[in-house]
C-alpha positions in Angstrom: 69.0 -50.2 -18.5 68.9 -47.7 -15.5 67.6 -44.9 -17.9 64.8 -47.3 -19.4 63.7 -47.9 -15.8 63.8 -44.2 -15.0 61.7 -43.4 -18.2 59.1 -46.1 -17.5 58.6 -45.3 -13.6 58.7 -41.6 -13.9 55.2 -41.0 -15.4 53.7 -43.1 -12.7 55.1 -40.8 -10.1 53.3 -37.5 -11.0 51.9 -35.6 -8.3 48.4 -35.0 -9.5 45.8 -34.8 -12.4 43.6 -32.0 -12.9 40.0 -31.8 -11.4 38.5 -35.2 -12.0 41.7 -37.3 -10.7 42.9 -37.6 -7.1 46.0 -35.5 -6.4 48.9 -37.4 -4.6 50.2 -35.4 -1.5 53.6 -33.8 -1.5 54.7 -36.5 0.9 53.7 -39.2 -1.3 55.4 -37.8 -4.1 58.6 -37.2 -2.1 58.4 -40.9 -0.8 58.1 -42.1 -4.6 61.0 -40.0 -5.6 63.0 -41.7 -2.8 62.0 -45.1 -3.8 63.3 -44.5 -7.2 66.4 -42.8 -6.1 67.7 -45.3 -3.5 68.6 -48.2 -6.0 70.0 -45.6 -8.5 72.3 -44.3 -5.7 73.7 -47.7 -4.8 74.6 -48.3 -8.5 75.7 -45.1 -9.5 77.2 -43.1 -6.4 80.7 -44.0 -7.6 80.1 -42.1 -10.9 78.4 -39.0 -9.6 81.7 -37.4 -8.4 83.8 -38.5 -11.3 85.6 -36.1 -13.6 83.7 -37.8 -16.5 80.4 -37.0 -15.1 81.4 -33.4 -14.3 82.6 -32.9 -17.8 79.6 -34.3 -19.4 77.3 -32.3 -17.2 79.2 -28.9 -18.0 78.8 -29.8 -21.6 75.1 -30.3 -21.1 74.7 -27.1 -19.2 76.4 -25.2 -21.9 74.3 -26.8 -24.7 71.2 -25.9 -22.9 72.2 -22.3 -22.3 73.0 -22.1 -26.1 69.5 -23.0 -27.0 67.7 -19.9 -26.0 65.1 -19.1 -28.7 65.3 -22.4 -30.5 62.2 -24.6 -31.2 61.1 -27.4 -29.0 62.8 -30.3 -30.7 66.2 -28.4 -30.4 66.0 -29.4 -26.6 65.4 -33.2 -27.0 69.1 -34.4 -27.2 70.2 -32.1 -24.4 67.2 -33.2 -22.3 68.1 -36.8 -22.8 71.8 -36.1 -21.8 70.6 -34.3 -18.7 68.1 -37.3 -17.7 70.9 -39.8 -18.0 73.2 -37.7 -15.9 70.5 -37.4 -13.3 70.2 -41.2 -13.2 73.9 -41.5 -12.7 74.0 -38.9 -9.9 70.5 -38.4 -8.5 71.7 -36.6 -5.3 73.0 -33.6 -7.2 70.5 -30.7 -7.1 72.0 -28.9 -10.0 71.3 -31.7 -12.4 67.7 -31.7 -11.5 67.5 -27.9 -12.0 68.8 -28.2 -15.4 66.9 -31.3 -16.4 63.8 -29.2 -15.1 64.7 -26.3 -17.4 65.3 -28.7 -20.3 61.8 -30.4 -20.0 60.2 -26.9 -19.5 61.7 -25.4 -22.5 60.7 -28.5 -24.6 57.2 -28.0 -23.3 57.0 -24.1 -23.5 59.8 -23.2 -26.0 57.9 -20.1 -26.6 55.0 -18.1 -25.5 53.4 -18.5 -28.9 53.3 -22.4 -28.5 52.0 -22.1 -24.9 48.6 -23.6 -26.0 50.2 -26.7 -27.1 52.1 -27.5 -23.9 51.4 -30.7 -21.9 50.5 -31.2 -18.3 52.5 -34.4 -17.9 55.7 -32.4 -19.0 54.6 -29.5 -16.6 54.4 -31.9 -13.8 57.8 -33.5 -14.5 59.5 -30.2 -14.9 58.0 -29.2 -11.4 59.2 -32.4 -9.9 62.8 -31.7 -11.0 62.7 -28.3 -9.6 61.4 -29.6 -6.4 64.1 -32.3 -6.1 66.6 -29.6 -6.9 65.4 -27.7 -3.6 64.8 -30.8 -1.5 68.4 -31.9 -2.1 69.9 -28.4 -1.4 71.2 -27.7 2.2 68.4 -25.8 4.0 66.3 -25.9 0.9 68.3 -23.3 -0.6 69.5 -23.9 -4.1 73.0 -22.6 -4.6 73.9 -24.1 -7.9 74.1 -22.3 -11.3 70.7 -21.0 -12.7 69.2 -20.1 -16.0 67.6 -16.8 -15.0 65.3 -17.9 -12.1 65.6 -19.8 -8.9 63.8 -23.3 -8.8 61.0 -21.9 -6.5 60.3 -19.3 -9.2 60.5 -21.9 -11.9 57.7 -23.9 -10.1 55.5 -20.9 -10.3 56.3 -20.3 -13.9 55.8 -23.9 -14.8 52.4 -24.2 -13.2 51.4 -20.5 -14.2 52.1 -21.2 -17.7 49.8 -24.2 -17.5 47.1 -22.1 -15.7 47.3 -19.5 -18.6 46.9 -22.4 -21.0 43.7 -23.8 -19.5 42.3 -20.1 -18.8 42.8 -19.2 -22.6 40.7 -22.4 -23.3 37.9 -21.5 -21.0 38.7 -24.0 -18.4 39.1 -21.9 -15.1 38.8 -24.8 -12.7 42.0 -26.6 -14.2 43.6 -23.0 -14.3 42.9 -22.7 -10.3 44.1 -26.2 -9.9 47.4 -25.5 -11.5 48.1 -22.4 -9.5 47.3 -24.4 -6.3 50.1 -26.7 -7.3 52.3 -23.7 -7.7 51.6 -23.0 -4.0 51.7 -26.5 -2.9 55.1 -27.1 -4.3 57.0 -24.0 -2.8 56.5 -21.6 -5.8 54.3 -19.0 -3.9 56.1 -17.0 -1.0 53.9 -15.2 1.6 56.0 -12.1 1.7 56.0 -11.6 -2.2 52.1 -12.4 -2.3 51.7 -9.6 0.3 53.6 -7.4 -2.1 51.6 -8.0 -5.1 48.3 -7.6 -3.0 49.5 -4.2 -2.4 50.1 -3.6 -6.2 46.5 -4.6 -6.6 45.4 -2.4 -3.9 46.6 0.8 -5.7 44.2 -0.3 -8.7 40.6 0.7 -9.0 38.0 -2.0 -9.6 37.8 -2.8 -13.3 41.1 -1.0 -13.9 43.8 -2.4 -16.2 47.1 -3.2 -14.7 49.9 -3.9 -17.2 52.8 -6.1 -16.1 56.1 -7.3 -17.2 57.5 -10.8 -16.5 56.4 -14.3 -15.3 56.6 -13.3 -11.6 54.1 -10.5 -11.8 51.8 -12.1 -13.9 51.6 -15.5 -12.3 51.5 -14.3 -8.7 48.7 -11.9 -9.6 46.9 -14.8 -11.3 47.4 -16.9 -8.3 45.9 -14.1 -6.1 42.9 -13.3 -8.3 42.1 -16.9 -9.2 42.9 -19.0 -6.0 42.4 -16.3 -3.3 39.9 -14.3 -5.1 41.7 -11.2 -4.3 40.7 -8.1 -6.5 39.6 -10.4 -9.3 37.8 -7.3 -11.1 41.2 -5.7 -11.9 42.3 -6.8 -15.6 45.9 -7.8 -15.4 47.5 -7.9 -18.8 50.8 -9.3 -19.6 52.9 -7.2 -22.1 55.1 -10.1 -22.9 52.0 -12.2 -23.8 50.8 -9.3 -25.9 53.6 -10.2 -28.4 52.0 -13.4 -29.3 49.2 -14.0 -31.7 46.8 -15.9 -29.6 46.7 -13.8 -26.3 45.6 -10.5 -27.9 42.8 -12.5 -29.8 41.9 -14.1 -26.4 41.6 -10.8 -24.7 39.6 -9.4 -27.6 37.2 -12.5 -27.7 36.7 -12.3 -23.9 36.2 -8.6 -24.0 38.8 -8.0 -21.5 40.8 -5.4 -23.9 39.0 -3.2 -26.3 40.5 -2.5 -29.5 39.7 -0.5 -32.8 40.6 -3.2 -34.9 39.0 -6.5 -35.6 40.4 -10.1 -35.7 42.0 -10.0 -39.0 43.6 -6.7 -38.5 44.8 -7.8 -35.1 46.4 -10.8 -36.5 48.4 -8.8 -39.2 50.1 -6.5 -36.6 53.8 -7.1 -36.8 56.9 -5.4 -35.0 58.4 -2.3 -37.1 61.3 0.0 -36.9 60.5 2.5 -34.0 61.5 6.2 -34.7 60.7 9.3 -32.8 56.8 9.5 -32.5 54.3 11.7 -30.9 51.2 9.9 -29.3 47.9 11.5 -28.7 45.1 9.9 -26.3 41.8 11.7 -26.2 40.0 12.1 -22.8 36.9 10.5 -24.1 35.6 10.0 -20.4 35.7 13.8 -19.8 37.2 13.4 -16.5 39.0 16.2 -14.9 42.1 17.4 -16.7 43.2 17.8 -20.3 40.9 17.1 -23.0 43.8 15.0 -24.6 47.2 14.0 -23.6 50.0 14.3 -26.1 53.6 13.0 -25.4 56.8 12.4 -27.5 58.4 9.0 -27.6 62.2 9.1 -28.4 63.4 5.5 -28.7 67.1 4.5 -28.9 68.6 4.1 -32.3 67.7 0.7 -33.9 64.6 0.1 -31.7 61.5 -1.7 -32.8 58.1 -1.0 -31.8 57.1 -4.2 -30.9 53.6 -6.0 -31.6 52.8 -5.4 -27.9 53.7 -1.6 -28.1 51.4 -1.1 -31.2 48.4 -3.1 -29.3 49.0 -1.0 -26.2 49.0 2.2 -28.1 45.7 1.2 -29.8 44.1 0.2 -26.4 45.2 3.5 -24.7 43.6 5.4 -27.6 40.4 3.4 -27.6 40.0 3.4 -23.9 40.5 7.2 -23.7 40.5 7.2 -19.8 37.1 5.5 -19.7 38.9 2.8 -17.4 41.7 3.6 -15.3 45.1 2.2 -16.6 48.1 1.2 -14.4 51.5 0.0 -15.0 53.6 -1.9 -12.5 56.2 0.8 -11.4 59.1 -1.5 -12.7 57.8 -1.8 -16.1 60.7 -0.3 -18.3 59.8 3.0 -20.0 59.9 1.8 -23.5 57.2 -1.0 -22.7 54.9 1.7 -21.3 55.4 3.9 -24.6 57.5 6.3 -22.7 54.8 7.3 -20.3 56.4 8.4 -16.8 56.4 10.9 -14.0 57.7 13.5 -16.3 54.5 13.5 -18.5 51.3 11.7 -17.8 51.9 8.9 -15.4 51.3 9.6 -11.6 53.4 7.6 -9.2 51.0 5.7 -6.8 53.6 3.8 -4.8 54.2 0.6 -6.4 52.4 1.5 -9.6 52.0 4.3 -12.2 48.6 5.5 -13.0 48.0 7.2 -16.4 46.1 10.5 -15.8 45.2 13.5 -18.1 47.2 15.8 -16.1 50.9 17.0 -16.8 53.3 15.7 -14.0 50.6 15.0 -11.6 52.2 13.0 -8.8 51.3 14.4 -5.5 54.3 14.1 -3.1 52.0 14.3 0.1 49.8 11.4 -1.4 52.9 9.3 -2.2 54.4 10.0 1.3 51.2 8.8 2.9 51.0 5.7 0.6 54.7 4.7 1.4 53.7 4.8 5.1 51.0 2.2 4.6 53.4 -0.3 2.8 54.0 -3.5 4.5 56.9 -4.0 6.8 58.8 -7.2 6.4 59.0 -9.9 9.0 60.5 -13.2 8.1 59.0 -14.7 11.3 55.6 -13.7 10.3 55.6 -14.2 6.6 58.0 -17.0 5.9 61.6 -16.7 5.0 62.0 -14.9 1.5 65.8 -14.6 1.5 66.6 -18.0 0.2 65.2 -16.9 -3.3 67.1 -14.1 -4.9 64.0 -13.5 -7.2 61.9 -12.8 -4.1 64.5 -10.4 -2.9 64.5 -8.6 -6.4 60.9 -8.1 -6.3 60.8 -7.0 -2.4 63.5 -4.5 -3.3 60.7 -2.7 -5.1 59.6 -1.4 -1.8 63.1 0.4 -1.5 63.0 1.8 -4.9 59.4 3.3 -4.2 60.9 5.2 -1.6 63.8 6.3 -3.8 61.4 7.4 -6.6 59.4 9.6 -4.1 62.8 11.0 -2.9 63.9 11.9 -6.3 60.6 13.5 -6.8 61.0 15.5 -3.8 64.4 16.6 -4.8 63.2 17.8 -8.3 60.7 19.8 -6.4 63.5 21.4 -4.4 62.0 19.7 -1.1 65.4 18.5 -0.1 64.6 17.9 3.6 61.6 15.9 2.6 63.9 14.0 0.4 66.3 13.1 3.1 63.6 12.1 5.4 62.0 9.8 2.7 65.3 7.9 2.7 65.8 7.8 6.4 62.3 6.2 6.8 63.2 3.8 4.0 66.3 2.6 5.7 64.5 2.2 9.0 61.7 0.2 7.5 63.7 -1.9 5.3 67.3 -2.1 6.6 69.9 -4.1 4.5 70.0 -6.7 7.5 66.3 -7.5 6.8 65.9 -6.7 3.1 69.3 -7.4 1.3 70.1 -5.7 -2.1 69.6 -8.0 -5.2 73.1 -7.3 -6.4 76.2 -5.3 -5.5 75.5 -2.9 -8.4 72.1 -2.1 -6.8 73.5 -1.3 -3.4 76.3 0.9 -5.2 73.6 2.8 -7.1 71.6 3.3 -3.9 74.5 4.3 -1.9 75.4 7.0 -4.6 71.8 8.3 -4.8 71.6 8.5 -1.0 74.9 10.5 -0.8 73.6 13.0 -3.5 70.4 13.5 -1.5 72.0 14.0 1.8 74.9 16.4 0.4 72.1 18.5 -1.3 70.3 18.7 1.8 73.2 19.7 3.8 74.1 22.4 1.3 70.6 23.8 1.3 
């Protein structure tokens, strides 16, 4: 009976409808949630801490984790179990987090089916993640996670809906969705400032290739909602593996290909062996008339659909437009372009240039000096979300990349100074390391630099 009541009431409590409707305020959404929860708490509070409930919840969590890559219908039974558990123990933030994941996966089980996702389910998933935060001490969720913190999941849920609307030509609804991400806590000021600096490194009409939800949806928010550097073409390398996204970009004219619709649709992943790539300098800008580099993938690697499409774009573009990669895109996803061949480090990005090993240490040092300092008092606390910490650690690794470059050029004192500046600007007391392994790597790198400088 309680579950029936929950299922009937929930759709009426959704926090907004796009464009032509009137959005409920966040305060109203929270009030409605409390109206729903109070009677449930009275009936079910004794059950919430029971061993039976904990056993059932652990089983549901394990089931959800095992469903990765499965079609949407595979999530139905587990989703129902989690919904029932949430009804029984509505004060538990972790059950709301897992229920939100189940709803989200049912709605967007794969990027390929993103266009078929439903706004009502996105709202419901978002509310579950908001509940998991609101019920956590200090709004800091400490339960188990499936990849992302609930704040990041809010961004991901609404960002996916925004991309769905954008690909259908409905920019206004896309903007509305991204505004919901901000309203419900999915957008952090410090992280937004980081991504503004990523965009700042890109020239107008340039192409910026990114990896992962956080990059793509934050930049979508900045460009669509804040109108920040809207003329930079931000391309998701993950989305390029779908059928619909490359075709959408082709029709829109955002990405130039040498092949047409039918050829694009036929591209499939293939076994990736050692390969030499060539990109002609069609623009005639200063540098080599063509760049040639070798890719040596690991054994049993596959050249994904996204890799093939990226290769074709680079060759078709031929330096007519500037091309950048977010600096933390893995080297295999950028076709093994890096500072050791034709990618020049700009700070938080890599720019593809027609010059061999063209990174300027002087330029890089000046750029690093311009990067934002972090101030939780000014920008809002970012440490409650480890995904924020992971992104912002890229500040730290921009410095280590510069120090590594200085060391490779035998400028050991410069390498030492770069690391000292980094530690002063981003001390661990302000910017924690994402993981112990990350701290251990950094300490080892620092020791290597300091030892080499001392021996020089």
